[in-house]
DOFIRO-259233 format. One record per residue (C-alpha): x, y, z; residue in three letters; chain. Coordinates in nm, 3 decimals, decimal comma. Each point is the difference from the previous one (the first is absolute). Layout:
N
X Y Z code unit
X Y Z Ala A
...
This chain:
283
X Y Z code unit
2,102 18,947 13,617 Met A
0,204 -0,236 0,263 Lys A
0,120 -0,332 -0,096 Pro A
-0,269 -0,198 0,146 Gly A
-0,251 0,153 -0,167 Asp A
0,176 0,017 -0,392 Gln A
-0,188 -0,361 -0,062 Phe A
-0,329 0,144 0,005 Leu A
-0,157 -0,026 -0,342 Asn A
-0,038 0,329 -0,213 Ala A
-0,405 -0,064 -0,017 Gly A
-0,033 -0,055 0,373 Met A
0,133 0,343 0,155 Leu A
-0,221 0,137 0,303 Ala A
-0,094 0,352 -0,144 Ser A
-0,156 -0,185 -0,369 Gly A
-0,222 -0,300 0,089 Phe A
-0,211 0,062 0,264 Ala A
-0,239 0,243 -0,137 Pro A
-0,051 -0,227 -0,299 Lys A
-0,096 -0,327 0,194 Arg A
-0,231 -0,123 0,210 Lys A
0,104 -0,097 0,359 Lys A
0,009 -0,333 0,131 Ile A
-0,227 -0,046 0,305 His A
0,061 -0,141 0,341 Phe A
-0,159 0,012 0,360 Thr A
0,333 0,061 0,162 Ala A
0,356 0,032 -0,071 Ile A
0,280 -0,060 0,220 Trp A
0,346 0,188 -0,075 Ile A
0,309 -0,018 0,209 Ser A
0,374 0,074 0,014 Asp A
0,000 0,277 -0,266 Val A
0,320 0,182 0,157 His A
-0,083 0,339 -0,198 Leu A
0,316 0,204 0,059 Gly A
0,247 -0,275 -0,150 Thr A
0,123 -0,056 -0,327 Thr A
-0,098 -0,359 0,051 Gly A
-0,377 0,106 0,011 Cys A
-0,156 -0,108 -0,345 Gln A
-0,178 0,286 0,023 Ala A
-0,136 0,055 -0,382 Ala A
-0,159 -0,372 -0,012 Arg A
-0,172 0,055 0,342 Leu A
-0,165 0,311 -0,146 Leu A
-0,095 -0,157 -0,307 Glu A
-0,164 -0,296 0,254 Phe A
-0,189 0,289 0,189 Leu A
-0,105 0,142 -0,299 Gln A
-0,128 -0,315 -0,162 Ala A
-0,181 -0,115 0,334 Thr A
-0,301 0,115 0,207 Glu A
-0,109 -0,185 0,311 Ser A
-0,261 0,090 0,299 Lys A
0,297 0,007 0,238 Thr A
0,361 0,026 -0,037 Leu A
0,192 -0,132 0,280 Tyr A
0,398 0,173 0,004 Leu A
0,130 -0,282 0,208 Val A
0,370 0,181 0,114 Gly A
0,311 0,090 -0,120 Asp A
-0,166 0,239 -0,243 Ile A
0,268 0,253 0,063 Ile A
0,389 -0,080 0,059 Asp A
0,050 0,222 0,309 Gly A
0,336 -0,187 0,094 Trp A
0,114 0,098 -0,366 Gln A
-0,105 0,319 0,005 Leu A
0,206 0,099 0,331 Lys A
0,304 -0,117 -0,212 Arg A
-0,064 0,167 -0,300 Arg A
-0,291 0,174 -0,147 Trp A
-0,146 -0,169 -0,337 Tyr A
-0,320 0,109 -0,101 Trp A
-0,101 0,024 -0,369 Asp A
-0,322 0,113 -0,175 Gln A
-0,131 -0,326 -0,028 Thr A
0,015 -0,058 0,344 His A
-0,212 0,351 0,052 Asn A
-0,219 -0,152 -0,236 Asn A
-0,068 -0,322 0,189 Ile A
-0,124 0,198 0,277 Val A
-0,239 0,226 -0,160 Gln A
-0,146 -0,318 -0,180 Ala A
-0,080 -0,137 0,336 Val A
-0,123 0,338 0,141 Leu A
-0,231 0,009 -0,313 Lys A
-0,135 -0,343 0,048 Lys A
-0,108 0,081 0,348 Ala A
-0,126 0,337 -0,129 Lys A
-0,228 -0,195 -0,238 Lys A
-0,123 -0,211 0,283 Gly A
0,250 -0,313 0,019 Thr A
0,036 -0,083 0,333 Glu A
0,390 0,052 0,058 Val A
0,155 -0,183 0,344 Ile A
0,361 0,047 0,081 Phe A
0,137 -0,249 0,215 Val A
0,367 0,113 0,099 Pro A
0,303 -0,192 -0,033 Gly A
0,314 -0,012 0,172 Asn A
0,189 0,235 -0,277 His A
-0,253 0,261 -0,009 Asp A
-0,070 -0,079 0,365 Glu A
0,029 0,392 0,086 Ser A
-0,353 -0,004 -0,106 Ile A
-0,101 -0,236 0,286 Arg A
-0,030 0,293 0,197 Gln A
-0,321 0,116 -0,173 Phe A
-0,193 -0,320 0,035 Ile A
-0,369 0,036 0,058 Gly A
0,006 0,306 -0,236 Phe A
-0,148 0,068 -0,310 Asp A
0,165 0,211 -0,259 Phe A
-0,098 0,109 -0,340 Gly A
-0,267 -0,260 -0,018 Gly A
0,263 -0,234 0,119 Ile A
-0,042 -0,200 0,319 Arg A
0,353 -0,120 0,205 Ile A
-0,055 -0,332 0,189 Arg A
0,246 -0,186 0,163 Asp A
-0,174 -0,372 -0,098 Glu A
-0,405 -0,057 -0,063 Leu A
-0,229 -0,282 -0,120 Val A
-0,069 -0,023 -0,358 His A
-0,318 -0,216 -0,055 Val A
-0,061 -0,148 -0,363 Thr A
-0,287 -0,054 -0,184 Gly A
0,000 -0,379 0,079 Lys A
0,023 0,083 0,361 Gly A
0,383 -0,035 0,085 Lys A
0,115 0,214 0,241 Arg A
0,371 0,069 -0,045 Met A
0,253 0,191 0,222 Leu A
0,136 0,297 -0,214 Val A
0,353 0,101 0,143 Leu A
0,354 0,082 -0,161 His A
0,155 -0,262 0,183 Gly A
0,343 0,113 0,132 Asp A
-0,068 -0,037 0,418 Arg A
0,007 -0,372 -0,092 Phe A
0,382 0,042 -0,186 Asp A
0,224 -0,102 0,269 Gly A
0,249 0,200 -0,160 Val A
-0,193 0,314 0,022 Ile A
-0,115 -0,076 0,337 Ala A
0,360 -0,132 0,172 Cys A
0,240 0,174 -0,176 Ala A
-0,106 0,319 -0,207 Lys A
0,389 0,068 -0,103 Trp A
-0,001 -0,319 -0,211 Leu A
-0,299 0,079 -0,161 Ala A
0,155 0,320 -0,097 Tyr A
0,302 -0,158 -0,142 Leu A
-0,227 -0,256 -0,186 Gly A
-0,154 0,318 -0,162 Asp A
0,313 0,158 -0,117 Ser A
0,085 -0,346 -0,163 Leu A
-0,340 -0,034 -0,161 Tyr A
0,041 0,330 -0,174 Thr A
0,334 -0,117 -0,135 Val A
-0,198 -0,314 -0,151 Ile A
-0,235 0,239 -0,135 Leu A
0,250 0,219 -0,187 Lys A
0,111 -0,297 -0,148 Phe A
-0,350 -0,148 -0,071 Asn A
-0,041 0,320 -0,206 Gly A
0,310 -0,006 -0,207 Trp A
-0,055 -0,338 -0,082 Leu A
-0,355 0,017 -0,085 Asn A
0,090 0,312 -0,233 Ser A
0,226 -0,252 -0,184 Trp A
-0,234 -0,259 -0,012 Arg A
-0,272 0,254 -0,177 Ala A
0,242 0,111 -0,241 Arg A
0,081 -0,374 -0,104 Ala A
-0,411 -0,081 0,017 Gly A
0,005 -0,178 0,286 Leu A
-0,263 0,014 0,297 Pro A
0,017 0,151 0,331 Tyr A
0,167 -0,219 0,252 Trp A
0,065 0,051 0,382 Ser A
0,353 -0,065 0,148 Val A
-0,168 0,001 0,376 Ser A
-0,269 -0,187 -0,061 Gln A
0,222 -0,255 -0,167 Tyr A
0,246 -0,004 0,282 Leu A
-0,288 -0,035 0,298 Lys A
-0,089 -0,278 -0,186 Ala A
0,311 -0,174 -0,016 Lys A
0,181 0,106 0,346 Val A
-0,101 -0,238 0,272 Lys A
0,039 0,247 0,307 Asn A
-0,292 0,257 -0,218 Ala A
-0,221 -0,279 -0,059 Val A
0,014 -0,101 0,343 Asn A
-0,071 0,350 0,124 Tyr A
-0,292 0,050 -0,226 Ile A
-0,161 -0,343 0,078 Ser A
0,050 0,133 0,377 Ser A
-0,183 0,314 -0,070 Phe A
-0,239 -0,145 -0,223 Glu A
-0,115 -0,229 0,303 Asn A
0,026 0,258 0,255 Ala A
-0,278 0,191 -0,164 Leu A
-0,190 -0,271 -0,052 Ala A
0,003 -0,094 0,384 Ala A
-0,125 0,394 0,068 Glu A
-0,293 -0,013 -0,217 Ala A
-0,073 -0,388 0,176 Arg A
0,056 0,157 0,312 Lys A
-0,254 0,282 -0,073 Arg A
-0,288 -0,267 -0,124 Asn A
0,069 0,168 -0,379 Leu A
0,004 -0,190 -0,290 Asp A
0,295 0,146 -0,148 Gly A
0,263 0,275 -0,019 Val A
0,136 0,262 -0,250 Ile A
0,352 0,151 0,014 Cys A
0,273 0,121 -0,172 Gly A
0,328 0,086 0,140 His A
0,208 -0,286 -0,148 Ile A
-0,004 0,051 -0,385 His A
-0,139 -0,356 -0,079 Lys A
-0,350 -0,008 -0,170 Pro A
-0,199 -0,291 0,171 Glu A
-0,331 -0,128 0,016 Val A
-0,020 -0,331 0,180 Arg A
-0,155 -0,237 0,270 Asp A
0,205 -0,044 0,310 Ile A
-0,199 -0,222 0,256 Asp A
-0,334 0,144 -0,102 Gly A
0,099 0,315 -0,022 Ile A
-0,034 0,194 -0,335 Met A
0,352 0,208 0,003 Tyr A
0,028 0,289 -0,273 Cys A
0,354 0,178 -0,048 Asn A
-0,095 0,274 -0,276 Asp A
0,366 0,056 -0,087 Gly A
0,133 0,285 -0,088 Asp A
0,108 0,295 -0,274 Trp A
0,375 -0,033 -0,024 Val A
0,018 -0,359 -0,108 Glu A
-0,322 -0,232 -0,030 Ser A
-0,224 0,323 -0,127 Leu A
-0,295 -0,183 0,154 Ser A
-0,293 0,065 0,208 Ala A
-0,308 -0,195 0,162 Leu A
-0,340 0,040 -0,112 Val A
-0,326 -0,066 0,061 Glu A
-0,233 -0,114 -0,249 Glu A
-0,378 0,119 -0,025 Pro A
-0,042 -0,384 0,070 Ser A
0,194 0,032 0,302 Gly A
0,275 -0,200 -0,087 Glu A
0,384 0,152 0,113 Leu A
0,274 -0,040 -0,273 Arg A
0,308 0,104 -0,091 Leu A
0,030 0,236 -0,304 Ile A
0,312 0,163 -0,142 Thr A
0,059 0,297 -0,202 Trp A
0,083 -0,235 -0,313 Gln A
-0,345 -0,155 0,040 Glu A
-0,180 0,340 0,020 Ile A
0,189 0,094 -0,340 Met A
-0,104 -0,295 -0,156 Met A
-0,353 0,069 0,112 Gln A
-0,017 0,352 -0,155 Met A
0,195 -0,104 -0,297 Asp A
-0,274 -0,250 -0,112 Arg A
-0,262 0,215 0,112 Ala A
0,108 0,288 -0,225 Gln A
0,042 -0,280 -0,299 Ile A
-0,346 -0,106 0,060 Leu A
-0,137 0,364 0,018 Glu A
0,218 0,063 -0,326 Asp A
-0,168 -0,272 -0,173 Ala A
-0,345 0,104 0,075 Ile A
0,098 0,369 -0,131 Val A
0,111 -0,150 -0,322 Tyr A
-0,243 -0,282 -0,069 Ala A
């Protein structure tokens, strides 16, 4: 088990709980920035999330596989395989799976418009919620000035980010042994550094402007690893976060409401459901 996964509770291992508990149902789930192929990917937690949830549609909103890192150094453990198998299994059982490639898995963009194993590969699309809101779905990297204008700088930033994630793993291993909860170093730095805050704000505003230009109600994206649902001048901006830091996804409830949900929240719901089931059994 790699350092980043050491604070998993023993009773929550992905191979153990899924067959015993009822799944949590959503109309749609959006997941991005998984970065399979890196040590920073929180693969065990994502696998738990996938096994604990069901949806009519599952959107994979880019950077699911980190081709940049795999070109530098090959890393791929069994849990990463299990995630791929879990997604394929959902598609086989009737979940509509739509893969919108990002910049880290940009090599898959050559297959846009094709369907493989029940998975549709699309550049972008419009999702209509149960409340009638028309939401643009795309990864978002083409609205990132660094990616668009200086790709070499993006590669450099990616290398520095990898170093921060390794430190984050070591820190949280220590925090787990000390009985402390998970804490993201990089998210803390993003919140405190002025340039990072300005970059995030510019990105969010650019995506909202694109949705407005297309006469849509909002936008759903990933890319910047900052989960967010907020109104930007009448446009609903949604970022589903990532699975290296925030461990978050965007979901559409049966009511049509869009909201963020985290791995921790899903695990707590599963625990509560198990407690209620046990109470009924032993009543």
